[in-house]
mmCIF file of the N, C-alpha and C atoms, coordinates in Angstrom:
data_MODEL
# 
_entry.id   MODEL 
# 
loop_
_atom_site.group_PDB 
_atom_site.id 
_atom_site.type_symbol 
_atom_site.label_atom_id 
_atom_site.label_alt_id 
_atom_site.label_comp_id 
_atom_site.label_asym_id 
_atom_site.label_entity_id 
_atom_site.label_seq_id 
_atom_site.pdbx_PDB_ins_code 
_atom_site.Cartn_x 
_atom_site.Cartn_y 
_atom_site.Cartn_z 
_atom_site.occupancy 
_atom_site.B_iso_or_equiv 
_atom_site.pdbx_formal_charge 
_atom_site.auth_seq_id 
_atom_site.auth_comp_id 
_atom_site.auth_asym_id 
_atom_site.auth_atom_id 
_atom_site.pdbx_PDB_model_num 
ATOM 1   N N  . MET A 1 1  ? -27.010 -19.453 -23.716 1.00 0.00 ? 1  MET A N  1 
ATOM 2   C CA . MET A 1 1  ? -27.185 -18.191 -23.053 1.00 0.00 ? 1  MET A CA 1 
ATOM 3   C C  . MET A 1 1  ? -28.407 -18.290 -22.152 1.00 0.00 ? 1  MET A C  1 
ATOM 4   N N  . VAL A 1 2  ? -28.281 -17.816 -20.927 1.00 0.00 ? 2  VAL A N  1 
ATOM 5   C CA . VAL A 1 2  ? -29.352 -17.853 -19.945 1.00 0.00 ? 2  VAL A CA 1 
ATOM 6   C C  . VAL A 1 2  ? -29.854 -16.428 -19.739 1.00 0.00 ? 2  VAL A C  1 
ATOM 7   N N  . THR A 1 3  ? -31.170 -16.251 -19.662 1.00 0.00 ? 3  THR A N  1 
ATOM 8   C CA . THR A 1 3  ? -31.740 -14.918 -19.492 1.00 0.00 ? 3  THR A CA 1 
ATOM 9   C C  . THR A 1 3  ? -32.478 -14.834 -18.168 1.00 0.00 ? 3  THR A C  1 
ATOM 10  N N  . PHE A 1 4  ? -32.121 -13.831 -17.366 1.00 0.00 ? 4  PHE A N  1 
ATOM 11  C CA . PHE A 1 4  ? -32.795 -13.560 -16.096 1.00 0.00 ? 4  PHE A CA 1 
ATOM 12  C C  . PHE A 1 4  ? -33.249 -12.107 -16.097 1.00 0.00 ? 4  PHE A C  1 
ATOM 13  N N  . ASN A 1 5  ? -34.527 -11.884 -16.052 1.00 0.00 ? 5  ASN A N  1 
ATOM 14  C CA . ASN A 1 5  ? -35.082 -10.527 -15.939 1.00 0.00 ? 5  ASN A CA 1 
ATOM 15  C C  . ASN A 1 5  ? -34.431 -9.535  -16.902 1.00 0.00 ? 5  ASN A C  1 
ATOM 16  N N  . ARG A 1 6  ? -34.452 -9.841  -18.155 1.00 0.00 ? 6  ARG A N  1 
ATOM 17  C CA . ARG A 1 6  ? -33.930 -9.002  -19.225 1.00 0.00 ? 6  ARG A CA 1 
ATOM 18  C C  . ARG A 1 6  ? -32.406 -8.830  -19.190 1.00 0.00 ? 6  ARG A C  1 
ATOM 19  N N  . ILE A 1 7  ? -31.720 -9.602  -18.366 1.00 0.00 ? 7  ILE A N  1 
ATOM 20  C CA . ILE A 1 7  ? -30.256 -9.574  -18.337 1.00 0.00 ? 7  ILE A CA 1 
ATOM 21  C C  . ILE A 1 7  ? -29.763 -10.896 -18.893 1.00 0.00 ? 7  ILE A C  1 
ATOM 22  N N  . SER A 1 8  ? -28.970 -10.835 -19.938 1.00 0.00 ? 8  SER A N  1 
ATOM 23  C CA . SER A 1 8  ? -28.474 -12.072 -20.513 1.00 0.00 ? 8  SER A CA 1 
ATOM 24  C C  . SER A 1 8  ? -27.070 -12.364 -19.988 1.00 0.00 ? 8  SER A C  1 
ATOM 25  N N  . VAL A 1 9  ? -26.834 -13.601 -19.654 1.00 0.00 ? 9  VAL A N  1 
ATOM 26  C CA . VAL A 1 9  ? -25.557 -14.028 -19.094 1.00 0.00 ? 9  VAL A CA 1 
ATOM 27  C C  . VAL A 1 9  ? -25.063 -15.199 -19.928 1.00 0.00 ? 9  VAL A C  1 
ATOM 28  N N  . ASP A 1 10 ? -23.837 -15.082 -20.445 1.00 0.00 ? 10 ASP A N  1 
ATOM 29  C CA . ASP A 1 10 ? -23.249 -16.196 -21.181 1.00 0.00 ? 10 ASP A CA 1 
ATOM 30  C C  . ASP A 1 10 ? -22.744 -17.241 -20.200 1.00 0.00 ? 10 ASP A C  1 
ATOM 31  N N  . LYS A 1 11 ? -22.931 -18.502 -20.568 1.00 0.00 ? 11 LYS A N  1 
ATOM 32  C CA . LYS A 1 11 ? -22.403 -19.567 -19.735 1.00 0.00 ? 11 LYS A CA 1 
ATOM 33  C C  . LYS A 1 11 ? -20.884 -19.611 -19.891 1.00 0.00 ? 11 LYS A C  1 
ATOM 34  N N  . TYR A 1 12 ? -20.213 -19.969 -18.828 1.00 0.00 ? 12 TYR A N  1 
ATOM 35  C CA . TYR A 1 12 ? -18.762 -20.084 -18.842 1.00 0.00 ? 12 TYR A CA 1 
ATOM 36  C C  . TYR A 1 12 ? -18.359 -21.295 -19.661 1.00 0.00 ? 12 TYR A C  1 
ATOM 37  N N  . THR A 1 13 ? -17.381 -21.118 -20.526 1.00 0.00 ? 13 THR A N  1 
ATOM 38  C CA . THR A 1 13 ? -16.915 -22.231 -21.345 1.00 0.00 ? 13 THR A CA 1 
ATOM 39  C C  . THR A 1 13 ? -15.395 -22.327 -21.268 1.00 0.00 ? 13 THR A C  1 
ATOM 40  N N  . GLU A 1 14 ? -14.901 -23.537 -21.255 1.00 0.00 ? 14 GLU A N  1 
ATOM 41  C CA . GLU A 1 14 ? -13.466 -23.767 -21.213 1.00 0.00 ? 14 GLU A CA 1 
ATOM 42  C C  . GLU A 1 14 ? -12.926 -24.184 -22.573 1.00 0.00 ? 14 GLU A C  1 
ATOM 43  N N  . THR A 1 15 ? -13.790 -24.297 -23.565 1.00 0.00 ? 15 THR A N  1 
ATOM 44  C CA . THR A 1 15 ? -13.341 -24.767 -24.866 1.00 0.00 ? 15 THR A CA 1 
ATOM 45  C C  . THR A 1 15 ? -12.709 -23.625 -25.660 1.00 0.00 ? 15 THR A C  1 
ATOM 46  N N  . THR A 1 16 ? -11.776 -23.989 -26.514 1.00 0.00 ? 16 THR A N  1 
ATOM 47  C CA . THR A 1 16 ? -11.131 -23.003 -27.379 1.00 0.00 ? 16 THR A CA 1 
ATOM 48  C C  . THR A 1 16 ? -11.417 -23.276 -28.847 1.00 0.00 ? 16 THR A C  1 
ATOM 49  N N  . THR A 1 17 ? -12.089 -24.395 -29.106 1.00 0.00 ? 17 THR A N  1 
ATOM 50  C CA . THR A 1 17 ? -12.425 -24.743 -30.492 1.00 0.00 ? 17 THR A CA 1 
ATOM 51  C C  . THR A 1 17 ? -13.902 -25.073 -30.602 1.00 0.00 ? 17 THR A C  1 
ATOM 52  N N  . SER A 1 18 ? -14.446 -24.910 -31.783 1.00 0.00 ? 18 SER A N  1 
ATOM 53  C CA . SER A 1 18 ? -15.838 -25.264 -32.026 1.00 0.00 ? 18 SER A CA 1 
ATOM 54  C C  . SER A 1 18 ? -15.936 -26.764 -32.285 1.00 0.00 ? 18 SER A C  1 
ATOM 55  N N  . SER A 1 19 ? -17.147 -27.244 -32.511 1.00 0.00 ? 19 SER A N  1 
ATOM 56  C CA . SER A 1 19 ? -17.345 -28.681 -32.754 1.00 0.00 ? 19 SER A CA 1 
ATOM 57  C C  . SER A 1 19 ? -16.699 -29.128 -34.061 1.00 0.00 ? 19 SER A C  1 
ATOM 58  N N  . THR A 1 20 ? -16.471 -28.196 -34.994 1.00 0.00 ? 20 THR A N  1 
ATOM 59  C CA . THR A 1 20 ? -15.832 -28.554 -36.263 1.00 0.00 ? 20 THR A CA 1 
ATOM 60  C C  . THR A 1 20 ? -14.310 -28.463 -36.188 1.00 0.00 ? 20 THR A C  1 
ATOM 61  N N  . GLY A 1 21 ? -13.776 -27.956 -35.073 1.00 0.00 ? 21 GLY A N  1 
ATOM 62  C CA . GLY A 1 21 ? -12.332 -27.857 -34.908 1.00 0.00 ? 21 GLY A CA 1 
ATOM 63  C C  . GLY A 1 21 ? -11.785 -26.461 -35.152 1.00 0.00 ? 21 GLY A C  1 
ATOM 64  N N  . ALA A 1 22 ? -12.630 -25.539 -35.567 1.00 0.00 ? 22 ALA A N  1 
ATOM 65  C CA . ALA A 1 22 ? -12.165 -24.172 -35.801 1.00 0.00 ? 22 ALA A CA 1 
ATOM 66  C C  . ALA A 1 22 ? -11.959 -23.450 -34.477 1.00 0.00 ? 22 ALA A C  1 
ATOM 67  N N  . LEU A 1 23 ? -10.986 -22.553 -34.445 1.00 0.00 ? 23 LEU A N  1 
ATOM 68  C CA . LEU A 1 23 ? -10.737 -21.771 -33.240 1.00 0.00 ? 23 LEU A CA 1 
ATOM 69  C C  . LEU A 1 23 ? -11.863 -20.778 -33.013 1.00 0.00 ? 23 LEU A C  1 
ATOM 70  N N  . LEU A 1 24 ? -12.258 -20.648 -31.750 1.00 0.00 ? 24 LEU A N  1 
ATOM 71  C CA . LEU A 1 24 ? -13.293 -19.670 -31.405 1.00 0.00 ? 24 LEU A CA 1 
ATOM 72  C C  . LEU A 1 24 ? -12.686 -18.276 -31.404 1.00 0.00 ? 24 LEU A C  1 
ATOM 73  N N  . PRO A 1 25 ? -13.493 -17.245 -31.622 1.00 0.00 ? 25 PRO A N  1 
ATOM 74  C CA . PRO A 1 25 ? -12.944 -15.882 -31.598 1.00 0.00 ? 25 PRO A CA 1 
ATOM 75  C C  . PRO A 1 25 ? -12.462 -15.510 -30.203 1.00 0.00 ? 25 PRO A C  1 
ATOM 76  N N  . GLU A 1 26 ? -11.535 -14.567 -30.154 1.00 0.00 ? 26 GLU A N  1 
ATOM 77  C CA . GLU A 1 26 ? -10.982 -14.107 -28.886 1.00 0.00 ? 26 GLU A CA 1 
ATOM 78  C C  . GLU A 1 26 ? -12.078 -13.416 -28.075 1.00 0.00 ? 26 GLU A C  1 
ATOM 79  N N  . PRO A 1 27 ? -12.125 -13.657 -26.762 1.00 0.00 ? 27 PRO A N  1 
ATOM 80  C CA . PRO A 1 27 ? -13.161 -13.027 -25.944 1.00 0.00 ? 27 PRO A CA 1 
ATOM 81  C C  . PRO A 1 27 ? -13.000 -11.504 -25.914 1.00 0.00 ? 27 PRO A C  1 
ATOM 82  N N  . GLN A 1 28 ? -14.107 -10.815 -25.640 1.00 0.00 ? 28 GLN A N  1 
ATOM 83  C CA . GLN A 1 28 ? -14.048 -9.365  -25.564 1.00 0.00 ? 28 GLN A CA 1 
ATOM 84  C C  . GLN A 1 28 ? -13.190 -8.937  -24.385 1.00 0.00 ? 28 GLN A C  1 
ATOM 85  N N  . LYS A 1 29 ? -12.405 -7.898  -24.589 1.00 0.00 ? 29 LYS A N  1 
ATOM 86  C CA . LYS A 1 29 ? -11.594 -7.334  -23.522 1.00 0.00 ? 29 LYS A CA 1 
ATOM 87  C C  . LYS A 1 29 ? -12.200 -6.004  -23.109 1.00 0.00 ? 29 LYS A C  1 
ATOM 88  N N  . ILE A 1 30 ? -12.222 -5.774  -21.811 1.00 0.00 ? 30 ILE A N  1 
ATOM 89  C CA . ILE A 1 30 ? -12.740 -4.513  -21.301 1.00 0.00 ? 30 ILE A CA 1 
ATOM 90  C C  . ILE A 1 30 ? -11.535 -3.661  -20.905 1.00 0.00 ? 30 ILE A C  1 
ATOM 91  N N  . PRO A 1 31 ? -11.240 -2.618  -21.668 1.00 0.00 ? 31 PRO A N  1 
ATOM 92  C CA . PRO A 1 31 ? -10.063 -1.808  -21.353 1.00 0.00 ? 31 PRO A CA 1 
ATOM 93  C C  . PRO A 1 31 ? -10.334 -0.861  -20.184 1.00 0.00 ? 31 PRO A C  1 
ATOM 94  N N  . PHE A 1 32 ? -9.631  -1.049  -19.088 1.00 0.00 ? 32 PHE A N  1 
ATOM 95  C CA . PHE A 1 32 ? -9.776  -0.163  -17.947 1.00 0.00 ? 32 PHE A CA 1 
ATOM 96  C C  . PHE A 1 32 ? -8.728  0.936   -17.973 1.00 0.00 ? 32 PHE A C  1 
ATOM 97  N N  . GLY A 1 33 ? -7.546  0.620   -18.449 1.00 0.00 ? 33 GLY A N  1 
ATOM 98  C CA . GLY A 1 33 ? -6.496  1.624   -18.546 1.00 0.00 ? 33 GLY A CA 1 
ATOM 99  C C  . GLY A 1 33 ? -5.999  2.087   -17.192 1.00 0.00 ? 33 GLY A C  1 
ATOM 100 N N  . ILE A 1 34 ? -5.298  3.185   -17.216 1.00 0.00 ? 34 ILE A N  1 
ATOM 101 C CA . ILE A 1 34 ? -4.682  3.719   -16.004 1.00 0.00 ? 34 ILE A CA 1 
ATOM 102 C C  . ILE A 1 34 ? -5.733  4.211   -15.022 1.00 0.00 ? 34 ILE A C  1 
ATOM 103 N N  . VAL A 1 35 ? -6.866  4.698   -15.507 1.00 0.00 ? 35 VAL A N  1 
ATOM 104 C CA . VAL A 1 35 ? -7.928  5.180   -14.609 1.00 0.00 ? 35 VAL A CA 1 
ATOM 105 C C  . VAL A 1 35 ? -8.489  4.033   -13.784 1.00 0.00 ? 35 VAL A C  1 
ATOM 106 N N  . GLY A 1 36 ? -8.699  2.892   -14.418 1.00 0.00 ? 36 GLY A N  1 
ATOM 107 C CA . GLY A 1 36 ? -9.200  1.728   -13.696 1.00 0.00 ? 36 GLY A CA 1 
ATOM 108 C C  . GLY A 1 36 ? -8.221  1.238   -12.644 1.00 0.00 ? 36 GLY A C  1 
ATOM 109 N N  . ILE A 1 37 ? -6.941  1.291   -12.979 1.00 0.00 ? 37 ILE A N  1 
ATOM 110 C CA . ILE A 1 37 ? -5.919  0.886   -12.014 1.00 0.00 ? 37 ILE A CA 1 
ATOM 111 C C  . ILE A 1 37 ? -5.912  1.827   -10.822 1.00 0.00 ? 37 ILE A C  1 
ATOM 112 N N  . ILE A 1 38 ? -6.000  3.129   -11.092 1.00 0.00 ? 38 ILE A N  1 
ATOM 113 C CA . ILE A 1 38 ? -5.998  4.111   -10.002 1.00 0.00 ? 38 ILE A CA 1 
ATOM 114 C C  . ILE A 1 38 ? -7.228  3.935   -9.118  1.00 0.00 ? 38 ILE A C  1 
ATOM 115 N N  . PHE A 1 39 ? -8.408  3.737   -9.742  1.00 0.00 ? 39 PHE A N  1 
ATOM 116 C CA . PHE A 1 39 ? -9.634  3.560   -8.966  1.00 0.00 ? 39 PHE A CA 1 
ATOM 117 C C  . PHE A 1 39 ? -9.657  2.245   -8.200  1.00 0.00 ? 39 PHE A C  1 
ATOM 118 N N  . THR A 1 40 ? -8.763  1.332   -8.499  1.00 0.00 ? 40 THR A N  1 
ATOM 119 C CA . THR A 1 40 ? -8.685  0.069   -7.776  1.00 0.00 ? 40 THR A CA 1 
ATOM 120 C C  . THR A 1 40 ? -7.622  0.121   -6.685  1.00 0.00 ? 40 THR A C  1 
ATOM 121 N N  . VAL A 1 41 ? -6.450  0.636   -7.005  1.00 0.00 ? 41 VAL A N  1 
ATOM 122 C CA . VAL A 1 41 ? -5.320  0.603   -6.085  1.00 0.00 ? 41 VAL A CA 1 
ATOM 123 C C  . VAL A 1 41 ? -5.465  1.627   -4.960  1.00 0.00 ? 41 VAL A C  1 
ATOM 124 N N  . VAL A 1 42 ? -5.843  2.849   -5.287  1.00 0.00 ? 42 VAL A N  1 
ATOM 125 C CA . VAL A 1 42 ? -5.894  3.909   -4.271  1.00 0.00 ? 42 VAL A CA 1 
ATOM 126 C C  . VAL A 1 42 ? -6.891  3.584   -3.156  1.00 0.00 ? 42 VAL A C  1 
ATOM 127 N N  . PRO A 1 43 ? -8.139  3.203   -3.450  1.00 0.00 ? 43 PRO A N  1 
ATOM 128 C CA . PRO A 1 43 ? -9.029  2.851   -2.333  1.00 0.00 ? 43 PRO A CA 1 
ATOM 129 C C  . PRO A 1 43 ? -8.528  1.648   -1.534  1.00 0.00 ? 43 PRO A C  1 
ATOM 130 N N  . GLY A 1 44 ? -7.915  0.685   -2.202  1.00 0.00 ? 44 GLY A N  1 
ATOM 131 C CA . GLY A 1 44 ? -7.374  -0.468  -1.487  1.00 0.00 ? 44 GLY A CA 1 
ATOM 132 C C  . GLY A 1 44 ? -6.274  -0.082  -0.517  1.00 0.00 ? 44 GLY A C  1 
ATOM 133 N N  . LEU A 1 45 ? -5.392  0.807   -0.959  1.00 0.00 ? 45 LEU A N  1 
ATOM 134 C CA . LEU A 1 45 ? -4.332  1.276   -0.067  1.00 0.00 ? 45 LEU A CA 1 
ATOM 135 C C  . LEU A 1 45 ? -4.885  2.083   1.102   1.00 0.00 ? 45 LEU A C  1 
ATOM 136 N N  . LEU A 1 46 ? -5.850  2.945   0.818   1.00 0.00 ? 46 LEU A N  1 
ATOM 137 C CA . LEU A 1 46 ? -6.434  3.768   1.883   1.00 0.00 ? 46 LEU A CA 1 
ATOM 138 C C  . LEU A 1 46 ? -7.177  2.911   2.907   1.00 0.00 ? 46 LEU A C  1 
ATOM 139 N N  . ILE A 1 47 ? -7.936  1.942   2.434   1.00 0.00 ? 47 ILE A N  1 
ATOM 140 C CA . ILE A 1 47 ? -8.667  1.060   3.352   1.00 0.00 ? 47 ILE A CA 1 
ATOM 141 C C  . ILE A 1 47 ? -7.690  0.217   4.167   1.00 0.00 ? 47 ILE A C  1 
ATOM 142 N N  . GLY A 1 48 ? -6.665  -0.319  3.525   1.00 0.00 ? 48 GLY A N  1 
ATOM 143 C CA . GLY A 1 48 ? -5.671  -1.122  4.242   1.00 0.00 ? 48 GLY A CA 1 
ATOM 144 C C  . GLY A 1 48 ? -4.907  -0.316  5.274   1.00 0.00 ? 48 GLY A C  1 
ATOM 145 N N  . ALA A 1 49 ? -4.538  0.916   4.928   1.00 0.00 ? 49 ALA A N  1 
ATOM 146 C CA . ALA A 1 49 ? -3.815  1.778   5.876   1.00 0.00 ? 49 ALA A CA 1 
ATOM 147 C C  . ALA A 1 49 ? -4.697  2.134   7.065   1.00 0.00 ? 49 ALA A C  1 
ATOM 148 N N  . THR A 1 50 ? -5.972  2.391   6.809   1.00 0.00 ? 50 THR A N  1 
ATOM 149 C CA . THR A 1 50 ? -6.891  2.740   7.895   1.00 0.00 ? 50 THR A CA 1 
ATOM 150 C C  . THR A 1 50 ? -7.087  1.554   8.845   1.00 0.00 ? 50 THR A C  1 
ATOM 151 N N  . ILE A 1 51 ? -7.276  0.375   8.290   1.00 0.00 ? 51 ILE A N  1 
ATOM 152 C CA . ILE A 1 51 ? -7.437  -0.817  9.123   1.00 0.00 ? 51 ILE A CA 1 
ATOM 153 C C  . ILE A 1 51 ? -6.171  -1.062  9.943   1.00 0.00 ? 51 ILE A C  1 
ATOM 154 N N  . SER A 1 52 ? -5.010  -0.899  9.339   1.00 0.00 ? 52 SER A N  1 
ATOM 155 C CA . SER A 1 52 ? -3.745  -1.105  10.048  1.00 0.00 ? 52 SER A CA 1 
ATOM 156 C C  . SER A 1 52 ? -3.578  -0.111  11.181  1.00 0.00 ? 52 SER A C  1 
ATOM 157 N N  . LYS A 1 53 ? -3.947  1.144   10.925  1.00 0.00 ? 53 LYS A N  1 
ATOM 158 C CA . LYS A 1 53 ? -3.810  2.179   11.949  1.00 0.00 ? 53 LYS A CA 1 
ATOM 159 C C  . LYS A 1 53 ? -4.690  1.864   13.152  1.00 0.00 ? 53 LYS A C  1 
ATOM 160 N N  . TYR A 1 54 ? -5.957  1.503   12.888  1.00 0.00 ? 54 TYR A N  1 
ATOM 161 C CA . TYR A 1 54 ? -6.866  1.191   13.990  1.00 0.00 ? 54 TYR A CA 1 
ATOM 162 C C  . TYR A 1 54 ? -6.450  -0.075  14.729  1.00 0.00 ? 54 TYR A C  1 
ATOM 163 N N  . MET A 1 55 ? -5.934  -1.059  14.007  1.00 0.00 ? 55 MET A N  1 
ATOM 164 C CA . MET A 1 55 ? -5.503  -2.294  14.656  1.00 0.00 ? 55 MET A CA 1 
ATOM 165 C C  . MET A 1 55 ? -4.275  -2.056  15.532  1.00 0.00 ? 55 MET A C  1 
ATOM 166 N N  . ALA A 1 56 ? -3.316  -1.274  15.046  1.00 0.00 ? 56 ALA A N  1 
ATOM 167 C CA . ALA A 1 56 ? -2.129  -0.961  15.848  1.00 0.00 ? 56 ALA A CA 1 
ATOM 168 C C  . ALA A 1 56 ? -2.516  -0.169  17.090  1.00 0.00 ? 56 ALA A C  1 
ATOM 169 N N  . ASN A 1 57 ? -3.456  0.761   16.940  1.00 0.00 ? 57 ASN A N  1 
ATOM 170 C CA . ASN A 1 57 ? -3.925  1.542   18.088  1.00 0.00 ? 57 ASN A CA 1 
ATOM 171 C C  . ASN A 1 57 ? -4.612  0.636   19.103  1.00 0.00 ? 57 ASN A C  1 
ATOM 172 N N  . PHE A 1 58 ? -5.437  -0.308  18.626  1.00 0.00 ? 58 PHE A N  1 
ATOM 173 C CA . PHE A 1 58 ? -6.116  -1.249  19.510  1.00 0.00 ? 58 PHE A CA 1 
ATOM 174 C C  . PHE A 1 58 ? -5.116  -2.116  20.274  1.00 0.00 ? 58 PHE A C  1 
ATOM 175 N N  . LEU A 1 59 ? -4.112  -2.621  19.581  1.00 0.00 ? 59 LEU A N  1 
ATOM 176 C CA . LEU A 1 59 ? -3.114  -3.477  20.229  1.00 0.00 ? 59 LEU A CA 1 
ATOM 177 C C  . LEU A 1 59 ? -2.324  -2.710  21.280  1.00 0.00 ? 59 LEU A C  1 
ATOM 178 N N  . GLU A 1 60 ? -2.011  -1.449  20.993  1.00 0.00 ? 60 GLU A N  1 
ATOM 179 C CA . GLU A 1 60 ? -1.240  -0.660  21.948  1.00 0.00 ? 60 GLU A CA 1 
ATOM 180 C C  . GLU A 1 60 ? -2.092  -0.280  23.162  1.00 0.00 ? 60 GLU A C  1 
ATOM 181 N N  . GLU A 1 61 ? -3.371  0.053   22.955  1.00 0.00 ? 61 GLU A N  1 
ATOM 182 C CA . GLU A 1 61 ? -4.252  0.403   24.074  1.00 0.00 ? 61 GLU A CA 1 
ATOM 183 C C  . GLU A 1 61 ? -4.464  -0.777  25.005  1.00 0.00 ? 61 GLU A C  1 
ATOM 184 N N  . ASN A 1 62 ? -4.539  -1.972  24.479  1.00 0.00 ? 62 ASN A N  1 
ATOM 185 C CA . ASN A 1 62 ? -4.753  -3.163  25.295  1.00 0.00 ? 62 ASN A CA 1 
ATOM 186 C C  . ASN A 1 62 ? -3.449  -3.816  25.724  1.00 0.00 ? 62 ASN A C  1 
ATOM 187 N N  . GLU A 1 63 ? -2.360  -3.150  25.487  1.00 0.00 ? 63 GLU A N  1 
ATOM 188 C CA . GLU A 1 63 ? -1.019  -3.599  25.861  1.00 0.00 ? 63 GLU A CA 1 
ATOM 189 C C  . GLU A 1 63 ? -0.711  -5.005  25.364  1.00 0.00 ? 63 GLU A C  1 
ATOM 190 N N  . LEU A 1 64 ? -1.229  -5.340  24.202  1.00 0.00 ? 64 LEU A N  1 
ATOM 191 C CA . LEU A 1 64 ? -0.895  -6.619  23.574  1.00 0.00 ? 64 LEU A CA 1 
ATOM 192 C C  . LEU A 1 64 ? 0.411   -6.510  22.805  1.00 0.00 ? 64 LEU A C  1 
ATOM 193 N N  . PHE A 1 65 ? 0.674   -5.329  22.299  1.00 0.00 ? 65 PHE A N  1 
ATOM 194 C CA . PHE A 1 65 ? 1.946   -5.056  21.624  1.00 0.00 ? 65 PHE A CA 1 
ATOM 195 C C  . PHE A 1 65 ? 2.297   -3.610  21.892  1.00 0.00 ? 65 PHE A C  1 
ATOM 196 N N  . VAL A 1 66 ? 3.384   -3.424  22.618  1.00 0.00 ? 66 VAL A N  1 
ATOM 197 C CA . VAL A 1 66 ? 3.855   -2.081  22.903  1.00 0.00 ? 66 VAL A CA 1 
ATOM 198 C C  . VAL A 1 66 ? 5.298   -2.005  22.439  1.00 0.00 ? 66 VAL A C  1 
ATOM 199 N N  . PRO A 1 67 ? 5.582   -1.171  21.445  1.00 0.00 ? 67 PRO A N  1 
ATOM 200 C CA . PRO A 1 67 ? 6.969   -1.062  20.979  1.00 0.00 ? 67 PRO A CA 1 
ATOM 201 C C  . PRO A 1 67 ? 7.858   -0.482  22.077  1.00 0.00 ? 67 PRO A C  1 
ATOM 202 N N  . SER A 1 68 ? 9.027   -1.071  22.228  1.00 0.00 ? 68 SER A N  1 
ATOM 203 C CA . SER A 1 68 ? 9.961   -0.586  23.251  1.00 0.00 ? 68 SER A CA 1 
ATOM 204 C C  . SER A 1 68 ? 11.187  0.002   22.579  1.00 0.00 ? 68 SER A C  1 
ATOM 205 N N  . ASP A 1 69 ? 11.865  0.859   23.318  1.00 0.00 ? 69 ASP A N  1 
ATOM 206 C CA . ASP A 1 69 ? 13.066  1.503   22.800  1.00 0.00 ? 69 ASP A CA 1 
ATOM 207 C C  . ASP A 1 69 ? 14.278  0.586   22.875  1.00 0.00 ? 69 ASP A C  1 
ATOM 208 N N  . ASP A 1 70 ? 14.176  -0.535  23.615  1.00 0.00 ? 70 ASP A N  1 
ATOM 209 C CA . ASP A 1 70 ? 15.299  -1.457  23.760  1.00 0.00 ? 70 ASP A CA 1 
ATOM 210 C C  . ASP A 1 70 ? 15.532  -2.307  22.518  1.00 0.00 ? 70 ASP A C  1 
ATOM 211 N N  . ASP A 1 71 ? 14.650  -2.239  21.538  1.00 0.00 ? 71 ASP A N  1 
ATOM 212 C CA . ASP A 1 71 ? 14.778  -3.066  20.344  1.00 0.00 ? 71 ASP A CA 1 
ATOM 213 C C  . ASP A 1 71 ? 15.813  -2.531  19.366  1.00 0.00 ? 71 ASP A C  1 
ATOM 214 N N  . ASP A 1 72 ? 16.377  -1.369  19.635  1.00 0.00 ? 72 ASP A N  1 
ATOM 215 C CA . ASP A 1 72 ? 17.366  -0.793  18.725  1.00 0.00 ? 72 ASP A CA 1 
ATOM 216 C C  . ASP A 1 72 ? 18.724  -1.423  18.970  1.00 0.00 ? 72 ASP A C  1 
ATOM 217 N N  . ASP A 1 73 ? 19.126  -2.316  18.095  1.00 0.00 ? 73 ASP A N  1 
ATOM 218 C CA . ASP A 1 73 ? 20.429  -2.998  18.215  1.00 0.00 ? 73 ASP A CA 1 
ATOM 219 C C  . ASP A 1 73 ? 21.390  -2.430  17.203  1.00 0.00 ? 73 ASP A C  1 
ATOM 220 N N  . ASP A 1 74 ? 21.616  -1.142  17.239  1.00 0.00 ? 74 ASP A N  1 
ATOM 221 C CA . ASP A 1 74 ? 22.504  -0.482  16.285  1.00 0.00 ? 74 ASP A CA 1 
ATOM 222 C C  . ASP A 1 74 ? 23.961  -0.504  16.721  1.00 0.00 ? 74 ASP A C  1 
ATOM 223 N N  . ASP A 1 75 ? 24.280  -1.212  17.801  1.00 0.00 ? 75 ASP A N  1 
ATOM 224 C CA . ASP A 1 75 ? 25.661  -1.213  18.334  1.00 0.00 ? 75 ASP A CA 1 
ATOM 225 C C  . ASP A 1 75 ? 26.642  -1.766  17.371  1.00 0.00 ? 75 ASP A C  1 
# 
């Protein structure tokens, strides 16, 4: 364990057994639940939608991509 300014940080380990061959205990799980999922997904969607909107507006203003009505091949 390494200590920096009163914050302790465990070193990363890839082992699953101790030196005697016994299995190590299961690591702690941090339950986020549905609230954690909502607080992760909703801001990501909002940020992505905002970036997409501004990028599409930029492309259309600079005439790099202008949607045309001739693309409808519903015949």
